[in-house]
C-alpha positions, -999 to +999 in steps of 0.1 A: -431+005-122-399+007-101-392+042-113-428+053-103-423+039-068-389+054-063-400+088-075-432+089-056-434+118-031-440+094-001-409+074-011-388+105-013-398+115+022-389+081+036-356+081+017-346+115+030-354+105+066-336+072+063-304+086+048-304+116+071-306+092+101-279+070+088-257+101+081-262+113+117-253+078+130-222+079+107-211+112+120-204+096+154-183+070+136-165+097+116-156+114+149-139+081+160-117+078+129-081+074+137-051+073+114-026+047+121+009+057+110+027+027+127+045+005+102+033-024+123-003-017+112+005-035+079+009-068+098-017-090+113-011-094+150-010-132+147+016-131+119+042-156+132+072-136+117+059-103+130+053-118+165+088-133+165+102-099+156+083-081+184+095-108+209+130-102+197+127-065+203+114-070+238+140-096+247+170-075+235+158-040+245+154-029+209+121-010+210+113+012+180+135+043+182+142+076+164+177+075+149+195+109+145+224+110+121+245+141+128+267+150+098+294+176+103+301+204+078+325+193+050+355+209+066+349+195+101+348+162+119+335+151+152+362+149+179+364+119+202+357+142+231+333+170+225+312+188+252+288+202+226+275+167+217+270+160+254+251+192+258+230+183+227+222+149+242+214+164+276+190+188+260+172+160+241+169+140+273+151+168+290+123+168+265+091+155+281+085+128+255+121+114+256+130+085+278+166+080+269+193+091+244+219+065+235+245+062+208+277+081+203+294+087+236+331+094+237+332+086+275+314+053+272+344+034+259+366+044+289+338+037+315+333+002+300+370-008+306+359-021+340+345-051+322+380-063+314+405-074+340+431-052+324+430-020+303+443-037+272+411-041+254+413-037+216+404-003+202+377-008+176+350+012+160+320+009+183+296+017+154+282+051+164+308+072+146+317+069+109+352+058+099+361+093+088+345+109+119+322+129+096+290+116+111+277+102+143+245+083+154+222+090+183+192+068+192+163+085+209+138+063+229+105+078+238+081+071+267+054+046+257+026+072+259+045+097+238+043+075+207+010+058+213-012+069+184-004+090+153-012+123+170+012+116+199+039+103+176+037+134+154+039+157+184+068+138+200+090+137+168+081+173+161+093+183+196+127+168+188+127+186+155+118+219+171+146+214+196+171+208+168+160+238+149+161+260+180+195+251+192+215+240+162+233+274+160+247+269+195+269+239+186+305+240+174+313+225+150+279+230+131+262+199+118+231+187+099+206+163+114+189+135+095+160+113+108+161+075+105+149+044+123+115+029+128+099+060+144+111+082+115+095+057+092+062+060+111+065+098+111+068+097+073+038+074+069+018+099+088+032+128+068+025+110+035-011+103+045-017+139+054+000+151+022-021+127+000-054+137+016-045+174+012-041+168-025-067+141-032-098+158-017-095+192-034-082+175-065-112+153-067-136+182-062-119+204-088-114+177-114-148+162-114-165+196-112-147+207-143-154+175-162-190+173-152-197+209-159-183+205-195-207+176-202-236+177-176-252+212-178-284+204-159-280+217-123-303+192-107-283+163-122-251+179-109-267+184-075-279+148-075-245+133-085-227+154-059-252+146-031-252+108-037-214+108-038-211+128-006-236+105+012-217+074+000-183+087+012-196+100+045-214+067+053-182+048+043-161+069+067-187+064+094-185+026+090-147+029+091-149+048+124-175+025+140-157-006+129-122+006+140-109+001+105-072+006+100-065+038+080-028+036+070-008+054+043-024+033+015-059+042+028-054+077+015-064+064-020-099+052-007-117+085-013-103+087-049-116+052-057-150+057-041-158+091-056-146+080-090-168+050-090-198+070-076-196+096-103-190+070-131-222+050-120-243+081-119-232+092-153-247+061-169-281+071-156-276+106-169-266+095-204-295+071-205-318+101-197-303+121-225-306+093-250-342+090-242-347+127-247-330+125-281-356+098-290-385+122-282-394+112-246-404+139-221-384+144-189-403+119-167-404+092-194-367+097-201-359+091-165-380+060-163-365+047-195-330+054-182-337+035-151-352+005-169-323+002-193-296+008-166-309-009-135-297-044-145-261-035-156-258-010-127-267-037-102-246-065-116-218-040-122-219-029-086-220-065-075-190-075-095-170-044-085-179-051-048-168-087-053-135-076-068-127-053-038-141-077-012-115-103-024-089-080-009-099-094+025-077-124+017-046-101+018-024-108+049-022-070+055-051-055+076-050-020+058-055-037+025-082-059+039-100-028+052-094-010+019-113-037+001-141-039+027-148-001+026-148+002-011-171-029-015-195-013+011-194+020-007-202+005-041-233-013-029-245+017-008-240+040-038-263+018-059-290+023-033-283+060-029-285+066-067-320+050-068-334+068-037-315+102-038-301+108-073-333+099-092-357+120-071-334+150-075-329+143-112-366+142-119-367+179-113-341+186-140-350+207-170-330+197-202-308+224-217-308+227-254-270+225-256-270+193-236-298+173-253-279+159-283-255+131-278-230+128-306-228+092-317-213+098-351-177+091-341-185+058-325-207+048-355-179+056-380-154+037-358-177+007-358-177+007-396-140+011-398-132-016-372-155-041-390-140-033-424-105-039-410-115-067-386-088-091-398-061-065-391-075-056-357-080-092-346-046-102-359-029-073-342-048-080-310-038-116-310-002-109-317+000-082-289-018-106-265+007-134-272+036-110-266+020-097-234+014-133-221+051-140-228+061-109-209+037-116-180+052-151-177+085-134-168+068-112-142+085-117-108+078-107-072+098-077-063+094-049-038+114-026-015+097-012+016+126+011+023+120+029-010+083+037-007+090+074-005+104+100-031+139+112-030+129+145-015+114+127+016+133+130+049+134+093+053+149+088+018+175+114+024+185+099+057+187+065+041+212+078+016+233+094+044+233+061+064+246+044+033+272+071+027+286+072+062+277+038+077+264+005+064+229+017+055+196+008+070+193-028+057+200-051+086+191-086+097+192-099+132+197-136+140+190-148+176+215-175+185+201-196+214+224-216+238+222-253+242+207-250+277+178-229+266+172-250+234+170-281+256+147-264+281+172-268+309+175-246+339+197-216+330+229-212+350+234-177+338+264-184+316+247-203+287+264-181+260+298-182+278+303-219+268+331-225+244+308-245+220+284-216+218+310-190+211+326-212+184+292-217+168+285-180+167+320-174+153+314-201+126+281-185+116+297-151+115+325-163+092+300-178+068+280-145+067+311-124+061+319-145+030+285-136+013+287-109-013+256-092+000+271-087+035+289-055+045+296-062+081+287-087+109+285-079+146+283-106+172+292-115+208+326-127+194+334-090+185+323-079+219+345-105+237+375-094+216+367-057+221+371-060+259+396-089+259+374-111+280+386-147+288+362-175+295+362-171+333+358-133+331+331-136+305+311-159+329+316-134+357+304-105+336+273-124+324+265-135+359+262-098+369+243-082+340+243-048+358+278-044+346+267-045+310+265-012+291+236-002+268+253-017+238+259-050+255+223-052+267+212-050+230+235-079+222+228-103+251+194-111+267+187-107+304+194-144+314+224-147+291+208-176+273+209-160+238+227-133+218+222-115+186+242-116+154+236-084+134+243-084+097+246-052+077+236-058+041+238-039+008+205-023-004+183-052-015+148-057-028+123-079-010+129-108-035+167-105-030+163-104+008+142-135+008+167-152-015+195-143+009+175-157+039+170-190+019+207-193+014+213-188+051+186-214+059+203-239+037+236-233+055+219-238+089+204-271+076+238-284+064+255-273+097+230-287+122+238-281+158+221-282+192+227-245+194+198-229+175+200-200+150+167-183+144+151-168+114+165-135+101+145-106+116+141-069+107+114-045+095+127-051+059+124-088+062+089-089+076+078-064+049+094-087+023+074-117+035+043-096+038+046-084+002+053-119-011+024-134+008+002-106-004+012-112-041+003-149-038-031-143-022-040-116-047-032-140-075-056-166-060-082-139-055-078-128-091-085-163-102-117-164-081-128-130-096-123-144-131-145-175-123-171-152-107-172-130-138-175-160-161-204-174-140-223-140-138-221-132-176-229-168-186-259-168-162-272-134-173-268-140-211-275-177-209-245-181-232-211-197-223-197-181-254-206-146-242-194-154-207-160-165-222-160-133-244-166-111-214-138-130-195-113-125-224-122-088-230-115-080-193-086-103-188-066-092-218-064-055-208-048-066-175-024-090-193-014-062-217-008-038-188+012-062-167+031-074-197+041-038-204+048-033-166+072-063-167+089-049-199+094-016-181+111-034-152+082-036-128+073-065-106+046-078-083+047-056-052+024-044-024+008-019-047+007-037-081-006-070-067-037-052-053-046-039-088-055-072-104-087-082-086-096-046-078-095-034-115-111-065-129-142-057-109-142-021-121-136-025-158-163-053-161-189-026-155-186-011-190-186-045-206-218-054-187-235-022-200-226-033-235-235-069-230-268-064-211-281-036-232-275-054-265-295-082-278-271-102-300-300-117-319-307-083-335-297-078-370-263-062-377-278-028-380-298-030-348-268-043-329-246-015-342-271+012-333-275-001-298-237-003-293-231+032-305-258+045-282-241+030-252-205+040-261-207+077-252-215+068-216-188+041-216-163+066-230-172+093-205-170+070-175-137+056-187-124+092-189-137+099-154-120+068-140-087+076-159-084+111-145-097+100-111-069+074-107-044+099-122-047+119-089-028+090-072+003+100-092+007+130-069+011+107-039+043+106-018+037+069-012+051+047-040+025+018-037-003+044-044+017+058-073+022+023-087-015+014-081-026+046-098-004+042-128-014+006-135-051+014-129-050+042-154-035+019-181-060-008-174-089+016-177-075+029-210-069-005-225-102-019-213-120+010-230-102+002-263-113-034-260-149-024-252-148+001-281-133-021-308-129-057-299-160-065-279-186-052-305-167-069-333-165-103-315-201-100-304-212-095-340-191-126-351-206-147-323-241-136-332-234-148-367-248-117-383-235-096-412-225-061-402-244-034-420 
């Protein structure tokens, strides 16, 4: 009945008109799509730690910058006075996008002597030249409009890059330039997204074309599958544009997931059609039979998959939330597109002789073998599951946002150079607030000049320097010693902030009520960074004072807390997905045993994979945490096709025959998903590589469970002898 309605000519006309209108509407949304390469896109704007960090940047003139590390040739060093560097900085400053160039300046130390009453200030390394004078640092600040949006950012950083490439031969001694800092990180996020899309889109087209052409020979089916997939992805992009969804580096994987799922769902209809042809039905009857046997598992499979992805909305990261929303939308839309576009096109297909027969012999033989050795299979599965559970119990949260790129990436190369010549890129900033500001008193302009305040900062700095993770600590105490400032002179200087140089303005806020303690740390993962912050928090609690020391702040720290929070919420979401799965299967099969079986057969592949992941040294990170709920919704589809197409009340022979008729489609969709997710391994963004690798393993293990364990346990639950 439903098939007749869907394939009626009047219904076809209505469907074409409706989907065409929606695609035209979506085209406006597609034109509004905007890629967001800013690292801040990963944080909710109301995230307290992110808000505190942005307030810190504003208060201490530390807006996101492009850091240039200039490394001299092996036989050269940078002289303390070098006109070529001044000319280089002057040329950079003349670029339209550039607001200011700070950093290494041999003349700045002498000009700053006016801060001291005498010229007896201590000579110390001011931090912009390496101890061996082999490298120097320049910081480039851009005009606000020059870095507003991905396109503007790419053009502004590219203008700096072009300037360097054009004029590097004019400088003596010659040097190599490396890009670091927050804007270099943003630049690489944009580059990674462009790189991934340039690989994923043609890769999807080529891979699925080859796989489908090897199996699906009927042109109309190929046309229908391609059309329904393109409509789905286009409408999804339209929704992303209309809704202003955030498309960050991790969003590059969205087309891979959507197209893989679209093709996998369509293939179930195709295999159902071929099965019916094998049984002697004509083309129209075969299509109707395929729809009647697949409509229920396709609907509930789409619903459970959408549910798994929609649970990503509980992630604290907006791009991950939008990732889940878009894929959930695409899955449900594709279900409707398959019914109203794919089927009307497929009804015009003429079966080819070479495509009519579906080989089931392999699956039938495997069923016999697995049943004969059921004790071995069940015992081995139980043992491996126990080992995997033990391994998963040791799985820990771990991530490193500064290592999201491959070694060949410009940001990764500059990170190594920063570690080689300076103290690396891992820093924490602690804002130390004076007693006046903490007590909400009126500022007298010299809050941080008080002896108690300086002593407190010095005490905190000494504690930090004793920690094995700390390389160096910079504070107002070092600045006071650098210029030999006494208490009275310090008060005078702070009362006239115009005397402060750029370095001092990044250390002391405008009303002299707070200063920054900067801590250079060894390279650390997110878990280690949070552990270090907890140790500092414990010291602050034990050394309570009216002078307040804030939370440690940096890009690395807020990424660490984001990754930890994301891992926790994804675990909760995974638990919700498990309960939803149990409820759905129990409801559909009216059997709590089968509901529990479906739960186990889809939970265990994830446990196996994450147990293996922990054994390989992996942890819960931004990429791996997303996999759990996402993949549970995907792999349940094949289990639903087995569970809903099989009547466990059948005799053993009937049950076996039904299972083996379903397995070719399950095998082929698993193959499609496996190779589809494999495309993510070519990404230049490690969370996508991690997500892809784990997804591939889960698909492979889930197929083995569906192929061997699920039929065997269904037979045992049914209480029938296997024929």
